[in-house]
MIDOSE-1310 file (N, C-alpha, C; in nm, 2 decimals, decimal comma, always signed):
residues 309
mdhk	+3,67/-2,33/+1,42/+3,63/-2,23/+1,32/+3,60/-2,09/+1,38; +3,67/-1,99/+1,34/+3,65/-1,86/+1,40/+3,54/-1,78/+1,34; +3,43/-1,77/+1,41/+3,31/-1,71/+1,35/+3,33/-1,56/+1,31; +3,42/-1,49/+1,37/+3,45/-1,35/+1,34/+3,50/-1,34/+1,20
hqrv	+3,56/-1,44/+1,14/+3,61/-1,43/+1,01/+3,53/-1,51/+0,91; +3,41/-1,55/+0,95/+3,32/-1,62/+0,85/+3,24/-1,52/+0,77; +3,30/-1,49/+0,66/+3,23/-1,40/+0,57/+3,23/-1,46/+0,43; +3,15/-1,41/+0,34/+3,15/-1,45/+0,20/+3,17/-1,32/+0,12
alnd	+3,24/-1,35/+0,00/+3,27/-1,24/-0,09/+3,15/-1,19/-0,16; +3,14/-1,06/-0,18/+3,03/-1,00/-0,26/+3,09/-0,97/-0,40; +3,01/-0,96/-0,50/+3,06/-0,94/-0,64/+3,13/-0,81/-0,66; +3,13/-0,72/-0,56/+3,20/-0,59/-0,58/+3,33/-0,58/-0,50
ghfi	+3,37/-0,70/-0,44/+3,50/-0,70/-0,37/+3,49/-0,69/-0,22; +3,37/-0,65/-0,17/+3,35/-0,64/-0,03/+3,31/-0,78/+0,03; +3,31/-0,79/+0,16/+3,27/-0,92/+0,22/+3,16/-0,90/+0,32; +3,07/-0,99/+0,33/+2,96/-0,99/+0,43/+2,97/-1,10/+0,53
pvlg	+2,96/-1,07/+0,66/+2,95/-1,18/+0,76/+2,83/-1,27/+0,74; +2,85/-1,40/+0,75/+2,74/-1,49/+0,72/+2,63/-1,50/+0,82; +2,65/-1,45/+0,94/+2,54/-1,44/+1,04/+2,52/-1,30/+1,08; +2,39/-1,26/+1,07/+2,36/-1,12/+1,10/+2,24/-1,11/+1,20
lgts	+2,23/-1,00/+1,27/+2,12/-0,97/+1,36/+2,02/-0,88/+1,29; +1,90/-0,93/+1,29/+1,79/-0,85/+1,23/+1,73/-0,76/+1,34; +1,70/-0,64/+1,31/+1,66/-0,54/+1,42/+1,51/-0,49/+1,41; +1,43/-0,56/+1,33/+1,29/-0,52/+1,32/+1,22/-0,55/+1,46
vpek	+1,16/-0,45/+1,52/+1,10/-0,47/+1,65/+0,95/-0,50/+1,64; +0,91/-0,61/+1,70/+0,76/-0,63/+1,69/+0,68/-0,52/+1,76; +0,55/-0,51/+1,72/+0,46/-0,41/+1,78/+0,46/-0,44/+1,93; +0,44/-0,34/+2,01/+0,42/-0,35/+2,15/+0,56/-0,38/+2,22
vpks	+0,66/-0,39/+2,15/+0,80/-0,41/+2,21/+0,86/-0,27/+2,20; +0,91/-0,21/+2,31/+0,97/-0,08/+2,30/+1,10/-0,08/+2,21; +1,12/+0,04/+2,14/+1,23/+0,05/+2,05/+1,36/+0,04/+2,12; +1,36/+0,06/+2,25/+1,49/+0,05/+2,33/+1,54/-0,09/+2,33
eafk	+1,45/-0,19/+2,30/+1,50/-0,33/+2,29/+1,59/-0,35/+2,17; +1,58/-0,27/+2,07/+1,67/-0,28/+1,95/+1,81/-0,23/+2,00; +1,81/-0,13/+2,08/+1,94/-0,08/+2,13/+2,01/-0,19/+2,22; +1,93/-0,25/+2,31/+1,99/-0,35/+2,40/+2,04/-0,47/+2,32
atki	+1,95/-0,52/+2,23/+1,98/-0,64/+2,15/+2,11/-0,62/+2,06; +2,12/-0,50/+2,00/+2,23/-0,48/+1,92/+2,36/-0,48/+2,00; +2,36/-0,42/+2,12/+2,48/-0,42/+2,21/+2,51/-0,56/+2,25; +2,41/-0,64/+2,29/+2,44/-0,77/+2,34/+2,50/-0,86/+2,22
aiea	+2,44/-0,84/+2,10/+2,48/-0,91/+1,98/+2,63/-0,88/+1,95; +2,67/-0,76/+1,95/+2,81/-0,72/+1,92/+2,90/-0,78/+2,03; +2,86/-0,77/+2,15/+2,94/-0,83/+2,26/+2,96/-0,98/+2,24; +2,85/-1,05/+2,19/+2,85/-1,19/+2,17/+2,93/-1,24/+2,05
gfrh	+2,97/-1,14/+1,96/+3,05/-1,17/+1,84/+2,98/-1,14/+1,71; +2,85/-1,10/+1,71/+2,79/-1,06/+1,58/+2,86/-0,93/+1,53; +2,89/-0,94/+1,40/+2,95/-0,82/+1,33/+2,86/-0,77/+1,21; +2,75/-0,83/+1,19/+2,66/-0,80/+1,08/+2,53/-0,76/+1,14
idsa	+2,49/-0,63/+1,13/+2,37/-0,58/+1,18/+2,28/-0,53/+1,07; +2,15/-0,59/+1,06/+2,06/-0,56/+0,95/+1,95/-0,47/+1,00; +1,92/-0,36/+0,94/+1,81/-0,27/+0,98/+1,75/-0,21/+0,85; +1,67/-0,11/+0,87/+1,60/-0,05/+0,76/+1,53/+0,08/+0,80
yvyd	+1,51/+0,17/+0,71/+1,45/+0,30/+0,74/+1,31/+0,27/+0,80; +1,23/+0,18/+0,74/+1,10/+0,16/+0,79/+1,09/+0,09/+0,92; +1,19/+0,03/+0,97/+1,19/-0,04/+1,10/+1,18/+0,07/+1,21; +1,22/+0,19/+1,18/+1,21/+0,30/+1,27/+1,29/+0,28/+1,40
veee	+1,41/+0,21/+1,39/+1,49/+0,19/+1,51/+1,64/+0,23/+1,48; +1,66/+0,30/+1,37/+1,80/+0,33/+1,33/+1,87/+0,42/+1,43; +1,80/+0,51/+1,50/+1,86/+0,59/+1,60/+1,92/+0,50/+1,72; +1,83/+0,40/+1,76/+1,87/+0,31/+1,87/+1,98/+0,22/+1,83
vgla	+1,97/+0,16/+1,71/+2,07/+0,07/+1,66/+2,21/+0,14/+1,64; +2,20/+0,26/+1,58/+2,32/+0,34/+1,56/+2,39/+0,38/+1,70; +2,31/+0,41/+1,79/+2,36/+0,44/+1,93/+2,43/+0,32/+1,99; +2,37/+0,20/+1,97/+2,43/+0,08/+2,02/+2,57/+0,05/+1,95
irsk	+2,57/+0,07/+1,82/+2,70/+0,04/+1,74/+2,80/+0,14/+1,79; +2,76/+0,27/+1,80/+2,86/+0,37/+1,84/+2,91/+0,35/+1,98; +2,83/+0,30/+2,07/+2,87/+0,28/+2,21/+2,97/+0,16/+2,22; +2,95/+0,06/+2,13/+3,05/-0,05/+2,12/+3,18/-0,01/+2,06
iadg	+3,17/+0,09/+1,97/+3,30/+0,14/+1,91/+3,37/+0,23/+2,02; +3,29/+0,31/+2,09/+3,35/+0,40/+2,19/+3,42/+0,32/+2,30; +3,36/+0,20/+2,34/+3,42/+0,13/+2,45/+3,53/+0,03/+2,41; +3,56/+0,04/+2,28/+3,68/-0,04/+2,23/+3,64/-0,19/+2,19
tvkr	+3,52/-0,23/+2,20/+3,48/-0,36/+2,16/+3,51/-0,39/+2,01; +3,47/-0,29/+1,93/+3,49/-0,30/+1,78/+3,53/-0,17/+1,73; +3,58/-0,17/+1,60/+3,61/-0,05/+1,52/+3,49/-0,04/+1,42; +3,47/+0,07/+1,36/+3,36/+0,09/+1,27/+3,38/-0,01/+1,15
edif	+3,50/-0,03/+1,11/+3,52/-0,12/+0,99/+3,50/-0,27/+1,03; +3,49/-0,30/+1,15/+3,45/-0,44/+1,19/+3,30/-0,47/+1,18; +3,22/-0,36/+1,17/+3,08/-0,38/+1,17/+3,03/-0,37/+1,02; +2,94/-0,46/+0,99/+2,88/-0,46/+0,85/+2,73/-0,42/+0,88
ytsk	+2,70/-0,30/+0,84/+2,56/-0,25/+0,87/+2,48/-0,23/+0,74; +2,36/-0,28/+0,74/+2,27/-0,28/+0,63/+2,15/-0,19/+0,66; +2,12/-0,10/+0,56/+2,00/-0,02/+0,57/+1,92/-0,05/+0,44; +1,79/+0,00/+0,43/+1,71/-0,03/+0,32/+1,63/+0,09/+0,27
lwst	+1,62/+0,11/+0,14/+1,54/+0,21/+0,08/+1,39/+0,18/+0,09; +1,31/+0,26/+0,16/+1,17/+0,23/+0,17/+1,10/+0,27/+0,04; +0,98/+0,21/+0,02/+0,91/+0,22/-0,11/+0,86/+0,36/-0,14; +0,85/+0,45/-0,04/+0,80/+0,59/-0,07/+0,92/+0,68/-0,12
fhkp	+1,04/+0,62/-0,13/+1,15/+0,70/-0,18/+1,22/+0,65/-0,31; +1,14/+0,58/-0,39/+1,19/+0,52/-0,51/+1,22/+0,62/-0,62; +1,15/+0,74/-0,61/+1,18/+0,84/-0,72/+1,33/+0,88/-0,71; +1,40/+0,88/-0,82/+1,55/+0,89/-0,82/+1,60/+1,01/-0,74
dlvq	+1,52/+1,12/-0,74/+1,57/+1,24/-0,66/+1,55/+1,23/-0,51; +1,49/+1,12/-0,47/+1,46/+1,10/-0,32/+1,56/+0,99/-0,26; +1,62/+0,91/-0,35/+1,70/+0,80/-0,30/+1,81/+0,84/-0,21; +1,90/+0,93/-0,26/+2,01/+0,97/-0,18/+1,97/+1,04/-0,05
ssle	+1,87/+1,12/-0,06/+1,83/+1,20/+0,06/+1,77/+1,10/+0,17; +1,71/+0,99/+0,12/+1,66/+0,89/+0,21/+1,77/+0,82/+0,29; +1,88/+0,78/+0,21/+2,00/+0,72/+0,27/+2,06/+0,82/+0,37; +2,07/+0,95/+0,33/+2,13/+1,05/+0,42/+2,04/+1,07/+0,55
kslk	+1,91/+1,05/+0,54/+1,83/+1,05/+0,66/+1,87/+0,94/+0,75; +1,88/+0,82/+0,70/+1,92/+0,70/+0,78/+2,06/+0,73/+0,84; +2,15/+0,78/+0,77/+2,29/+0,81/+0,82/+2,28/+0,91/+0,93; +2,19/+1,01/+0,92/+2,18/+1,11/+1,02/+2,13/+1,04/+1,15
klql	+2,03/+0,95/+1,14/+1,97/+0,88/+1,25/+2,08/+0,80/+1,32; +2,15/+0,73/+1,23/+2,26/+0,64/+1,28/+2,38/+0,71/+1,34; +2,40/+0,83/+1,29/+2,52/+0,91/+1,32/+2,64/+0,83/+1,27; +2,63/+0,77/+1,15/+2,75/+0,71/+1,09/+2,77/+0,78/+0,95
dyvd	+2,90/+0,76/+0,91/+2,94/+0,83/+0,78/+2,89/+0,75/+0,66; +2,88/+0,62/+0,67/+2,84/+0,53/+0,56/+2,77/+0,41/+0,61; +2,70/+0,34/+0,52/+2,65/+0,21/+0,56/+2,73/+0,11/+0,47; +2,73/-0,02/+0,51/+2,80/-0,12/+0,43/+2,72/-0,17/+0,31
lflm	+2,59/-0,17/+0,33/+2,50/-0,22/+0,23/+2,37/-0,15/+0,23; +2,32/-0,11/+0,12/+2,20/-0,03/+0,10/+2,11/-0,11/+0,00; +2,00/-0,16/+0,05/+1,91/-0,24/-0,03/+1,78/-0,17/-0,07; +1,73/-0,20/-0,19/+1,60/-0,16/-0,23/+1,50/-0,26/-0,16
hfpl	+1,42/-0,21/-0,07/+1,35/-0,30/+0,03/+1,24/-0,38/-0,05; +1,18/-0,32/-0,15/+1,08/-0,40/-0,23/+1,09/-0,35/-0,37; +1,07/-0,44/-0,47/+1,05/-0,40/-0,61/+0,91/-0,34/-0,62; +0,90/-0,24/-0,70/+0,77/-0,18/-0,73/+0,75/-0,18/-0,88
plqp	+0,62/-0,20/-0,93/+0,51/-0,24/-0,85/+0,51/-0,39/-0,81; +0,45/-0,42/-0,69/+0,44/-0,56/-0,65/+0,31/-0,61/-0,71; +0,29/-0,74/-0,71/+0,17/-0,80/-0,76/+0,05/-0,75/-0,68; -0,07/-0,76/-0,74/-0,19/-0,72/-0,67/-0,21/-0,81/-0,54
gtql	-0,26/-0,75/-0,43/-0,29/-0,83/-0,31/-0,18/-0,82/-0,21; -0,06/-0,77/-0,25/+0,05/-0,76/-0,15/+0,00/-0,67/-0,04; +0,02/-0,71/+0,09/-0,04/-0,64/+0,20/+0,05/-0,54/+0,27; +0,17/-0,54/+0,23/+0,27/-0,46/+0,32/+0,27/-0,31/+0,28
lprd	+0,22/-0,27/+0,17/+0,24/-0,13/+0,12/+0,11/-0,06/+0,13; +0,12/+0,07/+0,17/-0,01/+0,15/+0,19/-0,09/+0,17/+0,06; -0,22/+0,13/+0,06/-0,30/+0,14/-0,05/-0,43/+0,21/-0,01; -0,50/+0,26/-0,11/-0,64/+0,32/-0,09/-0,74/+0,21/-0,09
eqgk	-0,87/+0,25/-0,08/-0,97/+0,14/-0,07/-0,99/+0,06/-0,19; -0,95/+0,12/-0,31/-0,95/+0,04/-0,43/-0,83/-0,04/-0,46; -0,74/-0,04/-0,36/-0,62/-0,12/-0,37/-0,50/-0,05/-0,45; -0,52/+0,08/-0,48/-0,42/+0,15/-0,55/-0,31/+0,20/-0,45
llfe	-0,18/+0,18/-0,50/-0,08/+0,23/-0,41/-0,09/+0,38/-0,38; -0,06/+0,42/-0,26/-0,07/+0,56/-0,22/+0,05/+0,64/-0,25; +0,14/+0,59/-0,33/+0,25/+0,67/-0,38/+0,28/+0,62/-0,52; +0,36/+0,71/-0,58/+0,40/+0,69/-0,72/+0,50/+0,57/-0,74
tvdl	+0,48/+0,48/-0,83/+0,58/+0,38/-0,85/+0,67/+0,43/-0,97; +0,79/+0,39/-0,96/+0,90/+0,44/-1,05/+0,96/+0,32/-1,12; +1,02/+0,34/-1,23/+1,09/+0,23/-1,30/+1,20/+0,18/-1,21; +1,21/+0,05/-1,19/+1,31/-0,01/-1,11/+1,45/+0,03/-1,15
cdtw	+1,48/+0,04/-1,28/+1,61/+0,07/-1,33/+1,65/+0,21/-1,29; +1,55/+0,31/-1,29/+1,58/+0,45/-1,25/+1,62/+0,45/-1,11; +1,55/+0,38/-1,02/+1,58/+0,38/-0,88/+1,72/+0,32/-0,86; +1,75/+0,21/-0,93/+1,87/+0,14/-0,92/+1,99/+0,23/-0,96
eame	+1,97/+0,31/-1,06/+2,07/+0,41/-1,10/+2,10/+0,51/-0,99; +2,00/+0,55/-0,92/+2,02/+0,65/-0,81/+2,09/+0,58/-0,70; +2,07/+0,45/-0,68/+2,14/+0,38/-0,58/+2,29/+0,36/-0,61; +2,32/+0,34/-0,74/+2,45/+0,33/-0,79/+2,53/+0,46/-0,76
kckd	+2,46/+0,58/-0,77/+2,52/+0,71/-0,74/+2,55/+0,72/-0,59; +2,47/+0,65/-0,50/+2,50/+0,65/-0,36/+2,63/+0,58/-0,33; +2,65/+0,47/-0,40/+2,77/+0,40/-0,39/+2,89/+0,48/-0,44; +2,88/+0,54/-0,55/+2,98/+0,63/-0,60/+3,01/+0,75/-0,51
aglt	+2,91/+0,79/-0,44/+2,93/+0,91/-0,34/+2,99/+0,86/-0,21; +3,01/+0,73/-0,19/+3,07/+0,68/-0,07/+2,98/+0,67/+0,05; +2,85/+0,69/+0,02/+2,75/+0,68/+0,13/+2,72/+0,53/+0,17; +2,74/+0,44/+0,07/+2,73/+0,30/+0,10/+2,84/+0,22/+0,03
ksig	+2,89/+0,12/+0,09/+3,00/+0,04/+0,02/+2,94/-0,05/-0,09; +2,82/-0,11/-0,06/+2,76/-0,20/-0,16/+2,61/-0,17/-0,17; +2,56/-0,22/-0,28/+2,41/-0,20/-0,31/+2,35/-0,33/-0,35; +2,23/-0,36/-0,30/+2,16/-0,48/-0,34/+2,01/-0,46/-0,33
vsnf	+1,94/-0,57/-0,33/+1,79/-0,57/-0,33/+1,74/-0,66/-0,23; +1,61/-0,65/-0,21/+1,54/-0,74/-0,11/+1,40/-0,77/-0,17; +1,35/-0,89/-0,14/+1,22/-0,93/-0,19/+1,20/-0,93/-0,34; +1,31/-0,96/-0,41/+1,31/-0,96/-0,56/+1,29/-1,11/-0,60
ncqh	+1,22/-1,13/-0,71/+1,22/-1,27/-0,77/+1,31/-1,26/-0,89; +1,32/-1,38/-0,96/+1,41/-1,39/-1,07/+1,38/-1,28/-1,18; +1,25/-1,26/-1,21/+1,22/-1,16/-1,31/+1,26/-1,02/-1,27; +1,24/-0,98/-1,15/+1,28/-0,85/-1,10/+1,43/-0,84/-1,11
lemi	+1,51/-0,94/-1,08/+1,65/-0,94/-1,08/+1,70/-0,92/-1,23; +1,63/-0,99/-1,32/+1,67/-0,98/-1,46/+1,65/-0,84/-1,51; +1,55/-0,77/-1,46/+1,52/-0,63/-1,51/+1,65/-0,54/-1,47; +1,70/-0,56/-1,35/+1,82/-0,49/-1,32/+1,94/-0,53/-1,40
lnkp	+1,96/-0,67/-1,40/+2,08/-0,72/-1,47/+2,09/-0,69/-1,61; +1,97/-0,67/-1,68/+1,97/-0,64/-1,82/+1,96/-0,49/-1,85; +1,97/-0,41/-1,75/+1,96/-0,27/-1,76/+2,07/-0,21/-1,85; +2,04/-0,14/-1,96/+2,15/-0,08/-2,04/+2,23/+0,01/-1,95
glky	+2,36/+0,00/-1,96/+2,45/+0,09/-1,89/+2,47/+0,05/-1,74; +2,43/-0,07/-1,71/+2,44/-0,11/-1,57/+2,58/-0,09/-1,52; +2,60/-0,02/-1,40/+2,73/+0,00/-1,35/+2,77/-0,10/-1,25; +2,67/-0,13/-1,15/+2,70/-0,23/-1,05/+2,58/-0,33/-1,04
kpvc	+2,62/-0,46/-1,04/+2,52/-0,56/-1,02/+2,47/-0,56/-0,87; +2,35/-0,60/-0,84/+2,32/-0,62/-0,70/+2,41/-0,72/-0,63; +2,46/-0,69/-0,51/+2,55/-0,79/-0,45/+2,47/-0,90/-0,38; +2,35/-0,87/-0,35/+2,27/-0,97/-0,27/+2,12/-0,95/-0,30
nqve	+2,04/-1,05/-0,26/+1,90/-1,04/-0,26/+1,85/-1,10/-0,13; +1,79/-1,01/-0,04/+1,74/-1,06/+0,09/+1,60/-1,10/+0,08; +1,57/-1,22/+0,11/+1,43/-1,28/+0,10/+1,40/-1,36/+0,22; +1,27/-1,39/+0,23/+1,22/-1,49/+0,33/+1,27/-1,62/+0,29
chpy	+1,34/-1,70/+0,38/+1,39/-1,83/+0,35/+1,41/-1,91/+0,47; +1,36/-2,03/+0,48/+1,36/-2,12/+0,59/+1,33/-2,26/+0,54; +1,34/-2,36/+0,62/+1,31/-2,50/+0,57/+1,17/-2,52/+0,51; +1,07/-2,44/+0,55/+0,94/-2,45/+0,49/+0,93/-2,37/+0,36
lnqr	+1,03/-2,29/+0,33/+1,03/-2,21/+0,21/+1,18/-2,20/+0,17; +1,24/-2,30/+0,10/+1,38/-2,31/+0,09/+1,43/-2,23/-0,04; +1,35/-2,17/-0,12/+1,39/-2,08/-0,23/+1,49/-2,15/-0,32; +1,48/-2,28/-0,34/+1,58/-2,35/-0,43/+1,60/-2,28/-0,56
klld	+1,49/-2,25/-0,63/+1,50/-2,20/-0,77/+1,57/-2,06/-0,77; +1,53/-1,98/-0,67/+1,59/-1,84/-0,66/+1,73/-1,85/-0,62; +1,77/-1,94/-0,53/+1,90/-1,96/-0,48/+1,99/-2,00/-0,60; +1,95/-2,10/-0,68/+2,03/-2,14/-0,80/+2,05/-2,03/-0,89
fcks	+1,94/-1,95/-0,92/+1,95/-1,83/-1,01/+2,05/-1,73/-0,96; +2,04/-1,70/-0,83/+2,13/-1,60/-0,77/+2,28/-1,65/-0,77; +2,30/-1,77/-0,74/+2,44/-1,83/-0,75/+2,49/-1,82/-0,89; +2,41/-1,84/-0,99/+2,45/-1,83/-1,13/+2,49/-1,69/-1,17
kdiv	+2,44/-1,59/-1,10/+2,47/-1,45/-1,13/+2,56/-1,39/-1,03; +2,62/-1,47/-0,94/+2,71/-1,42/-0,84/+2,65/-1,32/-0,75; +2,52/-1,35/-0,71/+2,44/-1,27/-0,62/+2,42/-1,35/-0,49; +2,46/-1,30/-0,38/+2,44/-1,37/-0,25/+2,29/-1,37/-0,21
lvay	+2,24/-1,48/-0,17/+2,10/-1,48/-0,11/+2,11/-1,47/+0,04; +2,04/-1,37/+0,09/+2,04/-1,35/+0,24/+1,90/-1,38/+0,29; +1,90/-1,47/+0,39/+1,77/-1,52/+0,45/+1,72/-1,44/+0,56; +1,60/-1,39/+0,55/+1,53/-1,34/+0,67/+1,41/-1,43/+0,70
galg	+1,36/-1,42/+0,83/+1,25/-1,52/+0,87/+1,31/-1,66/+0,88; +1,44/-1,67/+0,90/+1,50/-1,80/+0,90/+1,45/-1,90/+1,00; +1,39/-1,85/+1,11/+1,33/-1,93/+1,21/+1,18/-1,94/+1,21; +1,12/-1,89/+1,09/+0,98/-1,90/+1,08/+0,91/-1,78/+1,14
ssrs	+0,79/-1,80/+1,19/+0,71/-1,68/+1,23/+0,76/-1,63/+1,37; +0,72/-1,50/+1,39/+0,75/-1,43/+1,51/+0,63/-1,35/+1,55; +0,65/-1,26/+1,65/+0,53/-1,18/+1,69/+0,52/-1,05/+1,60; +0,60/-1,05/+1,49/+0,60/-0,93/+1,41/+0,46/-0,90/+1,35
kwvd	+0,44/-0,77/+1,32/+0,31/-0,73/+1,26/+0,31/-0,77/+1,11; +0,43/-0,81/+1,06/+0,43/-0,85/+0,92/+0,38/-0,99/+0,90; +0,37/-1,07/+1,01/+0,36/-1,21/+0,99/+0,22/-1,26/+0,99; +0,19/-1,36/+0,91/+0,06/-1,43/+0,90/+0,05/-1,52/+1,02
qstp	-0,03/-1,49/+1,12/-0,03/-1,57/+1,25/-0,09/-1,70/+1,24; -0,16/-1,73/+1,12/-0,23/-1,86/+1,11/-0,13/-1,97/+1,06; -0,01/-1,94/+1,02/+0,09/-2,03/+0,97/+0,14/-2,13/+1,08; +0,19/-2,25/+1,04/+0,25/-2,34/+1,14/+0,37/-2,28/+1,20
vlld	+0,41/-2,33/+1,32/+0,53/-2,29/+1,39/+0,64/-2,38/+1,35; +0,74/-2,32/+1,27/+0,85/-2,39/+1,22/+0,93/-2,47/+1,32; +0,96/-2,40/+1,43/+1,05/-2,46/+1,53/+0,98/-2,57/+1,61; +0,85/-2,59/+1,59/+0,79/-2,70/+1,66/+0,79/-2,83/+1,56
dpvl	+0,84/-2,81/+1,44/+0,84/-2,93/+1,35/+0,92/-3,05/+1,41; +0,86/-3,16/+1,41/+0,92/-3,28/+1,47/+1,05/-3,32/+1,40; +1,06/-3,29/+1,27/+1,19/-3,33/+1,20/+1,30/-3,24/+1,25; +1,27/-3,11/+1,26/+1,38/-3,02/+1,32/+1,41/-3,06/+1,46
gala	+1,31/-3,10/+1,54/+1,32/-3,15/+1,68/+1,41/-3,27/+1,69; +1,39/-3,37/+1,59/+1,48/-3,49/+1,59/+1,62/-3,46/+1,56; +1,64/-3,37/+1,46/+1,78/-3,33/+1,43/+1,85/-3,25/+1,54; +1,77/-3,17/+1,61/+1,82/-3,09/+1,73/+1,87/-3,19/+1,84
kkhn	+1,79/-3,30/+1,86/+1,82/-3,40/+1,96/+1,95/-3,47/+1,92; +1,96/-3,51/+1,79/+2,08/-3,58/+1,73/+2,20/-3,50/+1,76; +2,20/-3,37/+1,73/+2,32/-3,28/+1,74/+2,33/-3,22/+1,88; +2,24/-3,24/+1,97/+2,24/-3,17/+2,10/+2,24/-3,02/+2,08
rspa	+2,16/-2,97/+2,00/+2,14/-2,83/+1,97/+1,99/-2,79/+1,97; +1,96/-2,67/+1,96/+1,82/-2,62/+1,96/+1,77/-2,64/+1,81; +1,64/-2,65/+1,80/+1,58/-2,65/+1,66/+1,62/-2,52/+1,58; +1,63/-2,41/+1,66/+1,67/-2,28/+1,59/+1,81/-2,29/+1,53
lial	+1,90/-2,35/+1,60/+2,04/-2,37/+1,55/+2,04/-2,46/+1,43; +1,96/-2,56/+1,43/+1,95/-2,65/+1,31/+1,91/-2,57/+1,19; +1,80/-2,49/+1,21/+1,75/-2,41/+1,10/+1,85/-2,31/+1,04; +1,93/-2,25/+1,13/+2,03/-2,15/+1,09/+2,14/-2,22/+1,02
ryql	+2,19/-2,34/+1,08/+2,30/-2,41/+1,02/+2,27/-2,46/+0,88; +2,14/-2,50/+0,86/+2,09/-2,55/+0,73/+2,12/-2,44/+0,62; +2,09/-2,31/+0,65/+2,11/-2,21/+0,56/+2,26/-2,18/+0,53; +2,34/-2,18/+0,63/+2,48/-2,15/+0,61/+2,54/-2,26/+0,52
qrgl	+2,50/-2,38/+0,54/+2,56/-2,49/+0,46/+2,51/-2,49/+0,31; +2,40/-2,42/+0,29/+2,35/-2,40/+0,15/+2,42/-2,28/+0,08; +2,50/-2,21/+0,16/+2,57/-2,10/+0,10/+2,50/-1,96/+0,12; +2,40/-1,96/+0,20/+2,33/-1,83/+0,23/+2,39/-1,76/+0,34
vvlv	+2,37/-1,63/+0,34/+2,39/-1,55/+0,46/+2,26/-1,55/+0,54; +2,26/-1,56/+0,67/+2,14/-1,58/+0,74/+2,12/-1,47/+0,85; +2,00/-1,42/+0,86/+1,97/-1,32/+0,97/+1,88/-1,38/+1,07; +1,90/-1,34/+1,20/+1,82/-1,39/+1,31/+1,79/-1,28/+1,40
ssfn	+1,66/-1,27/+1,44/+1,61/-1,16/+1,52/+1,58/-1,22/+1,66; +1,63/-1,15/+1,76/+1,60/-1,20/+1,90/+1,62/-1,08/+1,99; +1,54/-1,07/+2,10/+1,56/-0,97/+2,20/+1,59/-1,04/+2,33; +1,63/-1,16/+2,33/+1,66/-1,24/+2,44/+1,81/-1,27/+2,45
ekri	+1,87/-1,22/+2,56/+2,02/-1,23/+2,57/+2,07/-1,37/+2,55; +2,00/-1,47/+2,62/+2,05/-1,61/+2,61/+2,04/-1,66/+2,47; +1,93/-1,63/+2,40/+1,92/-1,68/+2,26/+2,02/-1,61/+2,16; +2,04/-1,48/+2,18/+2,13/-1,41/+2,10/+2,27/-1,48/+2,11
kenm	+2,31/-1,51/+2,23/+2,44/-1,57/+2,25/+2,44/-1,71/+2,20; +2,33/-1,78/+2,22/+2,32/-1,92/+2,17/+2,34/-1,93/+2,02; +2,29/-1,83/+1,95/+2,29/-1,83/+1,80/+2,44/-1,83/+1,75; +2,53/-1,79/+1,83/+2,67/-1,79/+1,78/+2,72/-1,94/+1,78
qvfe	+2,65/-2,03/+1,84/+2,69/-2,17/+1,84/+2,67/-2,24/+1,70; +2,61/-2,16/+1,61/+2,58/-2,22/+1,48/+2,72/-2,25/+1,41; +2,83/-2,20/+1,45/+2,96/-2,23/+1,39/+3,03/-2,35/+1,45; +2,97/-2,41/+1,55/+3,04/-2,51/+1,63/+3,00/-2,65/+1,59
fqlt	+2,92/-2,67/+1,49/+2,88/-2,80/+1,45/+2,85/-2,80/+1,30; +2,84/-2,92/+1,24/+2,80/-2,94/+1,10/+2,69/-3,04/+1,08; +2,60/-3,01/+0,99/+2,50/-3,11/+0,95/+2,56/-3,20/+0,84; +2,51/-3,33/+0,85/+2,56/-3,42/+0,75/+2,48/-3,41/+0,62
pedm	+2,53/-3,46/+0,50/+2,46/-3,45/+0,38/+2,32/-3,52/+0,40; +2,31/-3,62/+0,48/+2,18/-3,68/+0,50/+2,08/-3,59/+0,58; +2,14/-3,52/+0,68/+2,06/-3,41/+0,75/+2,01/-3,31/+0,65; +2,10/-3,26/+0,56/+2,06/-3,16/+0,47/+1,95/-3,20/+0,38
kild	+1,95/-3,33/+0,33/+1,85/-3,38/+0,25/+1,72/-3,39/+0,32; +1,72/-3,43/+0,44/+1,60/-3,43/+0,53/+1,54/-3,29/+0,54; +1,62/-3,19/+0,56/+1,57/-3,06/+0,57/+1,52/-3,00/+0,44; +1,59/-3,04/+0,33/+1,54/-3,00/+0,20/+1,40/-3,05/+0,18
dlnr	+1,37/-3,17/+0,23/+1,24/-3,23/+0,20/+1,13/-3,17/+0,29; +1,17/-3,08/+0,38/+1,06/-3,00/+0,46/+0,99/-2,89/+0,38; +1,05/-2,86/+0,26/+1,00/-2,75/+0,19/+0,85/-2,77/+0,15; +0,77/-2,66/+0,18/+0,63/-2,67/+0,15/+0,58/-2,54/+0,10
nvrf	+0,67/-2,45/+0,06/+0,63/-2,32/+0,00/+0,54/-2,24/+0,09; +0,56/-2,25/+0,22/+0,49/-2,17/+0,32/+0,56/-2,04/+0,34; +0,48/-1,93/+0,33/+0,53/-1,80/+0,36/+0,48/-1,75/+0,49; +0,56/-1,70/+0,58/+0,52/-1,64/+0,70/+0,49/-1,49/+0,68
ypvl	+0,56/-1,43/+0,58/+0,55/-1,29/+0,55/+0,47/-1,27/+0,42; +0,36/-1,20/+0,42/+0,27/-1,20/+0,31/+0,32/-1,11/+0,19; +0,44/-1,14/+0,14/+0,49/-1,07/+0,02/+0,47/-1,16/-0,10; +0,40/-1,11/-0,19/+0,37/-1,20/-0,31/+0,47/-1,17/-0,42
l	+0,56/-1,26/-0,44/+0,67/-1,25/-0,54/+0,66/-1,35/-0,65
């Protein structure tokens, strides 16, 4: 199986590689690590690079992509690059200028996918967004559909090939899908998803609407500032360990393969050259239906990222 051609179709006619590199850099890790990891990943065969305005590494990631284009490793059209609209730019007149800021940092002419990073307003208690002492958001929330319309205009302007969403639940998705005059459906919904949080209901809903589910946090917790450090360590799970032994692979590869066989696109973040290269082995083996059932049964609705959806 040639991993370079493992892509799935999006509902707008474009294609997304099923394995992507996440570029969110943990606190205390220099941003230059994003540059190194992106270069290593492209050399190893990754063609899908996932980033965001709020990760604050788009200059480094863009430099890595351009350096691999310059040395002949890839052409621009070989790379699928994702950026995301941060929550302070939901006002329709800010959406395109936010994407243009990302493009300027990247020094690219377009992105392949532009996602709404979070639906607003989120439920009370969500920890990721800036709030005052009373818990009120420190910026104006805007109708989701108005923001979406501004994103549709970014696609029409050629600044992005596709548009989608992130951290949306079924109700949020319905709001967009039922929008009067909807021009483009979201092509994907990027959410936390792993064996402890398998998102079965959301996956079934997205499949029924021809929306690809993209998994972040696919290996469980990390050193990221976003993560609840009190949660269990997914990769230490004995069930994953037993399947890793059976297939002579790492627990991480079992967790990644699980998502691919469920029809998801999966993102993996690593700044370790050996692990980045090892992740490409996910295309070299298959889990059995029995293995998949065992992994399905690990679901316990544990979230590592405190986003309340």
